[in-house]
C-alpha positions as CSV (number, residue, x, y, z in Angstrom):
1,X,64.2,-19.0,-28.1
2,X,65.0,-15.3,-28.1
3,X,66.5,-14.9,-31.6
4,X,64.7,-12.6,-34.0
5,X,64.9,-11.9,-37.6
6,X,64.4,-8.2,-38.1
7,X,65.2,-4.9,-36.5
8,X,64.5,-4.1,-32.8
9,X,60.9,-4.1,-31.7
10,X,59.0,-4.7,-28.4
11,X,58.3,-8.4,-27.9
12,X,54.8,-7.6,-26.5
13,X,53.5,-6.1,-29.8
14,X,54.8,-5.1,-33.2
15,X,54.8,-1.4,-34.0
16,X,52.5,-0.5,-37.0
17,X,55.3,-0.3,-39.6
18,X,56.8,-3.6,-38.7
19,X,53.3,-5.2,-38.5
20,X,52.7,-4.1,-42.1
21,X,56.0,-5.5,-43.2
22,X,55.4,-8.8,-41.6
23,X,51.8,-8.9,-43.0
24,X,53.2,-8.1,-46.4
25,X,55.8,-11.0,-46.1
26,X,53.0,-13.3,-45.0
27,X,50.9,-12.4,-48.0
28,X,53.8,-13.3,-50.2
29,X,54.9,-16.4,-48.3
30,X,56.6,-17.5,-45.1
31,X,59.3,-15.3,-43.6
32,X,62.7,-16.7,-44.7
33,X,64.4,-18.9,-42.0
34,X,67.3,-17.6,-40.0
35,X,70.8,-18.2,-41.6
36,X,72.3,-21.2,-39.9
37,X,75.1,-19.3,-38.4
38,X,72.7,-16.8,-36.8
39,X,70.4,-19.5,-35.5
40,X,73.4,-21.4,-34.0
41,X,74.5,-18.2,-32.3
42,X,71.1,-17.7,-30.8
43,X,71.0,-21.2,-29.4
44,X,74.4,-20.9,-27.8
45,X,73.4,-17.6,-26.2
46,X,70.2,-19.1,-24.9
47,X,72.1,-22.0,-23.4
48,X,74.5,-19.6,-21.7
49,X,71.8,-17.6,-20.2
50,X,69.8,-20.6,-19.1
51,X,72.5,-21.7,-16.7
52,X,70.8,-22.6,-13.3
53,X,73.0,-20.1,-11.6
54,X,70.9,-17.4,-13.2
55,X,67.5,-18.9,-12.4
56,X,66.6,-15.9,-10.3
57,X,68.4,-13.3,-12.4
58,X,67.1,-11.1,-15.2
59,X,69.1,-10.7,-18.5
60,X,68.6,-8.0,-21.1
61,X,70.5,-8.7,-24.2
62,X,70.9,-7.2,-27.6
63,X,73.3,-8.3,-30.5
64,X,73.1,-6.5,-33.7
65,X,75.2,-5.6,-36.7
66,X,76.5,-2.0,-36.6
67,X,77.1,-2.2,-40.3
68,X,73.5,-3.1,-41.5
69,X,71.3,-3.0,-38.4
70,X,70.3,-6.7,-38.5
71,X,69.5,-7.9,-35.0
72,X,71.2,-11.3,-34.4
73,X,69.8,-11.9,-30.8
74,X,67.5,-10.1,-28.4
75,X,66.2,-11.0,-25.0
76,X,63.9,-8.8,-22.9
77,X,65.6,-5.8,-24.7
78,X,62.6,-3.4,-24.2
79,X,62.5,-3.9,-20.5
80,X,64.1,-1.5,-18.0
81,X,67.3,-2.6,-16.2
82,X,69.6,-0.9,-13.7
83,X,72.6,-0.2,-16.0
84,X,75.3,0.6,-13.3
85,X,78.2,2.2,-15.2
86,X,76.8,1.4,-18.5
87,X,75.0,4.6,-18.1
88,X,78.3,6.4,-18.7
89,X,78.0,5.3,-22.3
90,X,74.9,7.5,-22.6
91,X,76.5,10.4,-20.7
92,X,79.6,10.3,-22.9
93,X,77.6,10.0,-26.1
94,X,75.5,13.0,-25.2
95,X,78.6,15.0,-24.4
96,X,80.1,14.3,-27.8
97,X,76.7,14.9,-29.6
98,X,76.1,18.2,-27.8
99,X,79.5,19.6,-26.9
100,X,81.8,18.1,-29.6
101,X,85.1,16.3,-29.2
102,X,87.0,19.7,-29.1
103,X,85.1,21.1,-26.2
104,X,87.3,22.5,-23.3
105,X,86.5,23.6,-19.8
106,X,87.8,27.0,-18.8
107,X,88.6,28.3,-15.2
108,X,89.0,32.0,-14.5
109,X,91.5,33.1,-11.9
110,X,90.6,36.6,-10.4
111,X,92.2,39.1,-8.2
112,X,89.4,40.3,-5.7
113,X,90.9,43.3,-3.9
114,X,93.5,46.0,-4.4
115,X,97.0,45.3,-5.9
116,X,99.9,47.1,-4.3
117,X,103.3,46.4,-5.9
118,X,103.7,42.6,-5.7
119,X,100.9,42.1,-3.2
120,X,97.2,41.5,-3.6
121,X,95.4,43.0,-0.7
122,X,92.4,40.7,-1.0
123,X,91.5,37.2,-2.1
124,X,92.5,35.1,-5.1
125,X,89.2,33.9,-6.5
126,X,88.9,30.8,-8.7
127,X,85.6,30.7,-10.7
128,X,85.3,27.2,-12.1
129,X,82.9,25.6,-14.6
130,X,83.7,22.0,-13.7
131,X,87.1,21.3,-15.2
132,X,87.8,17.6,-14.0
133,X,91.4,17.5,-15.1
134,X,93.1,19.1,-12.0
135,X,93.9,15.5,-11.0
136,X,96.5,12.8,-10.9
137,X,94.7,10.7,-13.5
138,X,95.0,13.6,-16.0
139,X,98.6,14.5,-15.2
140,X,99.7,10.8,-14.9
141,X,102.1,11.8,-12.1
142,X,101.1,9.8,-9.0
143,X,104.2,11.1,-7.2
144,X,103.1,14.7,-7.2
145,X,99.4,15.1,-6.6
146,X,99.7,18.9,-7.0
147,X,101.4,18.9,-10.3
148,X,98.3,20.2,-12.2
149,X,98.2,23.3,-10.0
150,X,101.9,24.2,-9.7
151,X,102.0,26.3,-13.0
152,X,99.4,28.6,-11.5
153,X,102.3,30.1,-9.3
154,X,104.2,31.0,-12.5
155,X,101.1,32.7,-14.0
156,X,100.6,34.7,-10.8
157,X,104.3,35.8,-10.9
158,X,103.9,36.7,-14.5
159,X,101.2,39.1,-13.4
160,X,103.5,40.6,-10.7
161,X,101.7,38.9,-7.7
162,X,103.9,37.3,-5.2
163,X,101.9,37.9,-2.0
164,X,98.2,37.3,-1.5
165,X,97.2,38.8,1.8
166,X,93.8,37.1,1.8
167,X,92.7,33.6,0.9
168,X,92.3,31.3,-2.1
169,X,88.5,31.3,-2.6
170,X,86.7,28.8,-4.8
171,X,83.6,30.0,-6.6
172,X,81.6,26.9,-7.4
173,X,78.3,28.7,-8.1
174,X,78.2,27.4,-11.7
175,X,77.0,24.0,-10.3
176,X,74.1,25.0,-7.9
177,X,73.0,21.5,-7.0
178,X,74.1,19.3,-4.0
179,X,77.5,17.7,-4.9
180,X,76.2,14.1,-4.6
181,X,74.0,12.1,-7.0
182,X,70.4,11.2,-6.4
183,X,70.1,7.9,-4.7
184,X,73.7,7.4,-3.8
185,X,74.0,5.1,-0.8
186,X,75.1,6.9,2.4
187,X,77.5,4.0,3.3
188,X,79.4,4.6,0.1
189,X,80.1,8.3,0.7
190,X,83.6,7.8,2.1
191,X,84.8,5.8,-0.9
192,X,86.7,7.4,-3.8
193,X,84.0,6.2,-6.3
194,X,81.3,8.2,-4.4
195,X,83.2,11.4,-4.0
196,X,81.3,14.6,-4.5
197,X,81.3,16.9,-7.5
198,X,81.8,20.7,-7.8
199,X,82.3,23.4,-10.3
200,X,85.7,23.9,-8.7
201,X,87.2,20.6,-7.8
202,X,90.6,18.9,-7.3
203,X,91.8,15.3,-7.8
204,X,88.2,14.0,-8.3
205,X,87.6,15.1,-4.7
206,X,89.7,12.2,-3.4
207,X,92.7,12.7,-1.0
208,X,95.2,10.0,0.1
209,X,95.9,8.6,3.6
210,X,99.5,7.3,3.4
211,X,100.4,4.7,6.0
212,X,104.0,3.7,6.5
213,X,105.1,1.0,9.1
214,X,107.3,1.9,12.1
215,X,110.9,0.9,12.3
216,X,110.2,-2.2,14.4
217,X,107.3,-4.4,15.5
218,X,105.1,-2.7,18.2
219,X,105.9,0.8,17.0
220,X,103.1,2.9,15.7
221,X,103.0,3.3,11.9
222,X,103.1,6.9,10.6
223,X,99.9,8.2,9.0
224,X,100.0,11.3,6.7
225,X,97.4,13.2,4.6
226,X,98.2,14.0,1.0
227,X,98.0,16.8,0.2
228,X,99.0,18.0,3.5
229,X,96.4,20.8,3.8
230,X,93.4,18.7,2.9
231,X,90.5,19.6,5.1
232,X,90.3,16.2,6.9
233,X,91.1,15.0,10.4
234,X,92.8,11.6,11.1
235,X,92.0,9.5,14.2
236,X,93.1,6.0,15.2
237,X,96.4,4.3,15.0
238,X,98.0,1.5,12.9
239,X,100.3,-1.0,14.7
240,X,103.5,-2.3,13.1
241,X,103.6,-6.0,12.9
242,X,106.7,-8.3,12.8
243,X,108.5,-8.1,9.4
244,X,107.9,-11.8,8.7
245,X,104.2,-11.6,9.3
246,X,103.6,-10.1,5.8
247,X,100.6,-8.3,7.0
248,X,98.7,-5.4,5.4
249,X,95.5,-5.3,7.3
250,X,94.2,-1.7,7.2
251,X,90.7,-0.3,7.7
252,X,89.5,3.2,7.1
253,X,86.3,5.1,7.0
254,X,85.0,8.7,7.1
255,X,82.0,9.9,9.0
256,X,79.2,10.5,6.6
257,X,79.1,14.2,5.6
258,X,81.9,14.9,8.1
259,X,85.7,15.4,8.0
260,X,86.8,12.8,10.5
261,X,88.7,9.8,9.0
262,X,89.3,6.8,11.3
263,X,92.3,4.5,10.4
264,X,93.2,1.2,12.1
265,X,94.8,-2.2,11.6
266,X,98.3,-3.6,11.3
267,X,101.1,-3.2,8.7
268,X,104.3,-5.4,8.7
269,X,107.7,-3.7,9.4
270,X,109.5,-3.1,6.1
271,X,106.3,-3.1,4.1
272,X,106.0,-0.5,1.4
273,X,103.8,2.6,2.1
274,X,100.1,1.9,1.6
275,X,98.0,4.7,0.0
276,X,94.3,4.7,1.0
277,X,91.9,6.8,-1.0
278,X,89.2,8.7,0.8
279,X,86.5,11.1,-0.5
280,X,86.6,14.7,0.7
281,X,83.1,16.0,1.5
282,X,83.6,19.6,0.3
283,X,85.1,20.0,-3.2
284,X,85.5,23.7,-3.0
285,X,87.3,23.7,0.4
286,X,89.5,20.9,-0.9
287,X,90.4,22.9,-4.0
288,X,91.2,25.9,-1.9
289,X,93.6,23.8,0.3
290,X,95.3,22.2,-2.5
291,X,95.9,25.4,-4.5
292,X,97.1,27.2,-1.4
293,X,99.6,24.5,-0.8
294,X,100.8,24.4,-4.4
295,X,101.3,28.2,-4.4
296,X,103.1,28.3,-1.0
297,X,105.4,25.5,-2.1
298,X,106.2,27.5,-5.2
299,X,107.1,30.7,-3.2
300,X,103.8,32.6,-3.5
301,X,102.9,33.7,-0.1
302,X,99.3,33.2,0.9
303,X,98.8,35.0,4.3
304,X,95.1,34.1,4.8
305,X,94.4,37.4,6.5
306,X,91.0,39.2,6.4
307,X,90.9,41.6,3.4
308,X,91.2,45.3,4.4
309,X,88.3,47.6,4.2
310,X,89.8,49.1,1.0
311,X,90.0,45.7,-0.6
312,X,86.6,44.7,0.4
313,X,85.2,47.9,-1.2
314,X,87.1,47.3,-4.4
315,X,84.9,47.4,-7.5
316,X,84.8,44.3,-9.8
317,X,87.4,41.5,-9.6
318,X,90.2,41.5,-12.1
319,X,90.6,38.6,-14.3
320,X,94.3,37.6,-14.2
321,X,94.3,34.5,-16.4
322,X,92.2,31.6,-17.4
323,X,93.1,27.9,-17.4
324,X,91.9,25.7,-20.2
325,X,91.5,21.9,-20.0
326,X,92.5,19.4,-22.6
327,X,89.7,18.7,-25.1
328,X,86.8,16.4,-24.4
329,X,88.3,13.7,-26.7
330,X,91.2,13.5,-24.2
331,X,89.0,13.6,-21.1
332,X,86.7,10.7,-22.3
333,X,89.3,8.0,-21.8
334,X,89.7,9.3,-18.2
335,X,86.0,8.8,-17.8
336,X,85.3,5.5,-19.5
337,X,88.4,3.4,-19.2
338,X,88.6,3.4,-15.4
339,X,84.8,4.1,-15.0
340,X,85.3,7.4,-13.2
341,X,82.1,8.5,-11.6
342,X,83.1,12.1,-10.8
343,X,83.9,13.0,-14.4
344,X,80.6,11.5,-15.4
345,X,78.7,13.6,-13.0
346,X,80.8,16.7,-14.0
347,X,79.8,16.0,-17.7
348,X,76.1,15.9,-16.7
349,X,76.2,19.2,-15.1
350,X,78.4,20.7,-17.8
351,X,75.9,19.7,-20.4
352,X,73.3,21.7,-18.5
353,X,75.6,24.7,-18.1
354,X,76.8,24.8,-21.7
355,X,73.5,23.9,-23.5
356,X,70.8,25.3,-21.1
357,X,72.8,27.9,-19.3
358,X,72.2,26.2,-15.9
359,X,74.7,23.8,-14.5
360,X,72.1,21.7,-12.6
361,X,71.3,18.0,-12.8
362,X,67.9,18.7,-14.1
363,X,69.3,20.8,-17.0
364,X,71.9,18.1,-17.8
365,X,69.3,15.4,-17.9
366,X,67.2,17.6,-20.3
367,X,70.2,17.8,-22.6
368,X,70.7,14.1,-22.4
369,X,67.0,13.4,-23.2
370,X,67.3,15.6,-26.2
371,X,70.3,13.7,-27.4
372,X,68.6,10.4,-26.9
373,X,65.5,11.5,-28.8
374,X,67.9,12.6,-31.6
375,X,69.3,9.1,-32.0
376,X,65.8,7.5,-31.8
377,X,65.5,6.4,-28.2
378,X,62.0,6.8,-26.9
379,X,61.5,8.6,-23.6
380,X,60.0,5.6,-21.9
381,X,63.1,3.5,-22.6
382,X,65.1,5.0,-19.7
383,X,64.9,6.8,-16.3
384,X,67.8,9.0,-15.5
385,X,69.0,9.9,-12.0
386,X,72.6,10.7,-12.3
387,X,75.3,10.7,-14.9
388,X,77.5,7.9,-13.7
389,X,75.2,5.0,-13.0
390,X,76.1,4.9,-9.3
391,X,72.5,5.5,-8.4
392,X,70.0,2.5,-8.4
393,X,67.4,5.0,-9.5
394,X,68.7,4.8,-13.0
395,X,66.9,2.3,-15.4
396,X,67.6,1.8,-19.1
397,X,66.3,-0.6,-21.7
398,X,69.1,-2.7,-23.5
399,X,67.5,-1.4,-26.7
400,X,68.3,2.2,-25.7
401,X,72.0,1.4,-25.1
402,X,72.2,-0.5,-28.4
403,X,70.6,2.5,-30.2
404,X,73.2,4.8,-28.7
405,X,76.1,2.6,-29.6
406,X,74.8,2.1,-33.1
407,X,74.3,5.9,-33.5
408,X,77.8,6.6,-32.3
409,X,79.3,4.1,-34.8
410,X,77.8,6.2,-37.6
411,X,79.2,9.6,-36.4
412,X,82.3,11.2,-37.7
413,X,83.7,11.5,-34.1
414,X,83.2,7.7,-33.5
415,X,87.0,7.3,-33.1
416,X,86.9,9.5,-30.1
417,X,84.2,7.5,-28.5
418,X,85.6,4.1,-29.5
419,X,89.1,5.0,-28.3
420,X,87.8,6.0,-24.9
421,X,86.4,2.6,-24.1
422,X,88.2,-0.1,-22.2
423,X,89.9,-2.7,-24.5
424,X,89.5,-6.4,-23.6
425,X,92.7,-7.8,-22.2
426,X,94.5,-4.5,-22.6
427,X,93.4,-1.6,-20.4
428,X,90.9,0.0,-18.1
429,X,88.2,-2.1,-16.4
430,X,88.7,-4.9,-19.0
431,X,92.4,-5.2,-18.6
432,X,92.3,-8.6,-17.0
433,X,89.3,-10.0,-18.9
434,X,89.3,-12.1,-22.1
435,X,93.0,-12.4,-22.3
436,X,94.2,-15.0,-24.8
437,X,90.9,-15.1,-26.7
438,X,89.7,-13.6,-30.0
439,X,88.1,-10.8,-28.0
440,X,91.4,-9.6,-26.6
441,X,92.5,-6.3,-28.2
442,X,89.3,-6.5,-30.3
443,X,86.5,-5.8,-27.9
444,X,85.9,-2.2,-26.9
445,X,83.3,-2.2,-24.2
446,X,82.0,-0.5,-21.0
447,X,81.6,-2.6,-17.8
448,X,79.2,-1.8,-15.0
449,X,78.8,-3.2,-11.5
450,X,76.7,-2.8,-8.4
451,X,75.6,-5.4,-6.0
452,X,73.5,-7.9,-8.0
453,X,74.2,-5.9,-11.2
454,X,76.7,-6.6,-14.0
455,X,76.7,-4.9,-17.3
456,X,78.9,-5.1,-20.4
457,X,78.2,-3.2,-23.6
458,X,80.2,-2.2,-26.6
459,X,81.6,-3.3,-30.0
460,X,83.3,-6.4,-31.3
461,X,84.7,-7.1,-34.8
462,X,84.1,-10.5,-36.3
463,X,86.7,-12.5,-38.4
464,X,84.6,-11.3,-41.5
465,X,85.3,-7.7,-40.7
466,X,81.7,-6.9,-39.5
467,X,81.3,-4.8,-36.4
468,X,78.7,-6.0,-33.9
469,X,77.0,-3.9,-31.2
470,X,76.3,-6.0,-28.0
471,X,74.5,-5.1,-24.8
472,X,74.6,-7.5,-21.9
473,X,72.7,-6.3,-18.7
474,X,72.3,-8.7,-15.7
475,X,70.2,-7.7,-12.8
476,X,69.2,-9.4,-9.6
477,X,72.1,-11.8,-9.7
478,X,72.4,-13.9,-6.5
479,X,75.7,-15.5,-7.6
480,X,79.1,-13.8,-7.2
481,X,79.8,-11.1,-9.8
482,X,82.6,-13.1,-11.3
483,X,80.1,-15.8,-12.3
484,X,78.0,-13.3,-14.2
485,X,81.2,-11.8,-15.8
486,X,82.3,-15.2,-16.9
487,X,79.0,-15.7,-18.7
488,X,79.3,-12.3,-20.3
489,X,82.9,-13.1,-21.4
490,X,81.8,-16.4,-23.0
491,X,79.2,-14.5,-25.0
492,X,81.5,-11.8,-26.2
493,X,84.2,-14.4,-27.0
494,X,81.6,-16.2,-29.1
495,X,80.7,-13.0,-30.9
496,X,84.4,-12.4,-31.6
497,X,84.4,-15.8,-33.4
498,X,81.1,-15.4,-35.2
499,X,81.3,-16.1,-38.9
500,X,78.3,-15.8,-41.3
501,X,77.8,-18.7,-43.6
């Protein structure tokens, strides 16, 4: 039986303060029994987790009241688990604690060269600090990937520049580390969820390969890159299948650390265009290509010629304008609801840059550790590798996640944190889960998944108006992920129906 009566404490030994309290209670008499409703809840959760399907799995669970701190259920909560994307809860919380909900990224656009009439004889330099919102997810316009960059042409025109003789140059030096997270699997690196991160980045470092069937069976399908100038190369062909075959069998992969994308398969005639996301290995080059295309399409000429000797010898670059992101409160939903890894990695580096003056992963981790210490999480309750949870090097105790959730509940900016989480049966990664239950529209929680790992942590409001914090981490699962998720859903649904008596 894993139900406990008091606040969190390691199951191996009681800390001194708790030991004194227990001794005092023992001196006065027996510890009062659990309320029947709490005892019944613990028995039901024990039964769910004792399913033979989980015989070889490990579960770390915490259920506690956010309103009074009472622990209703606890199982191996002090042990370390791979959290998968539940780590994003910690990254997002640290960002709110250290940067504030109103924090905005700024990007400087500079003229590096000599201006003559409407011509910049030199390069257009973009000095970034990690703004993650030059992306379709931020603009909401999936029909125009370049929408976030198109207004830059108007800003250049307002400064009298209509021709750039040189190149668009991305200055990503604010993030000095390699663009990938520690421990990311090499065979994930062509996937959109494992795209690299840069101080100057576009569309979360993901491009689209658009495949449209030919006009008749046997014809080759058309394959196009979006945006058109993205620094990738396409190889392979897709065959058009008969219209009545109803086929959409496409495969694609990118050479690790390379720019070659191979596409193959079959697509039925008459089928709608299929969009395949692929990670672009160099965020800076990708941004340069995207902005160049956006400017050219908006009638700003970018010649891409070497700068003249005069331009090269020019003194300091001239700042033309700066671009400011939406506030962090509006970016967090783009991170947490779809579980966006690149924004999480950007936040980790941004924390280091803004707080420590160095946009490195080490500096970001130091800021996160400081924030965790501030909310009472001991340093041995976690191991941090990245900001997103994609790395299996991350390890976190369920107690630590519960402490973060409880601390955020007490903060004045809690609404920004809660509103960024997926809502059961409504949106984000919980859109299809818990529909038609008391948890739908009620539970705000973060999912997490890796092979053998399923996580679900967040908040649920009971019929009595009490807010509960829950942490459900499953590791080493040998059954399909949907089986683990079904058990998590049963637990959360039970919490949504929990009534104290």
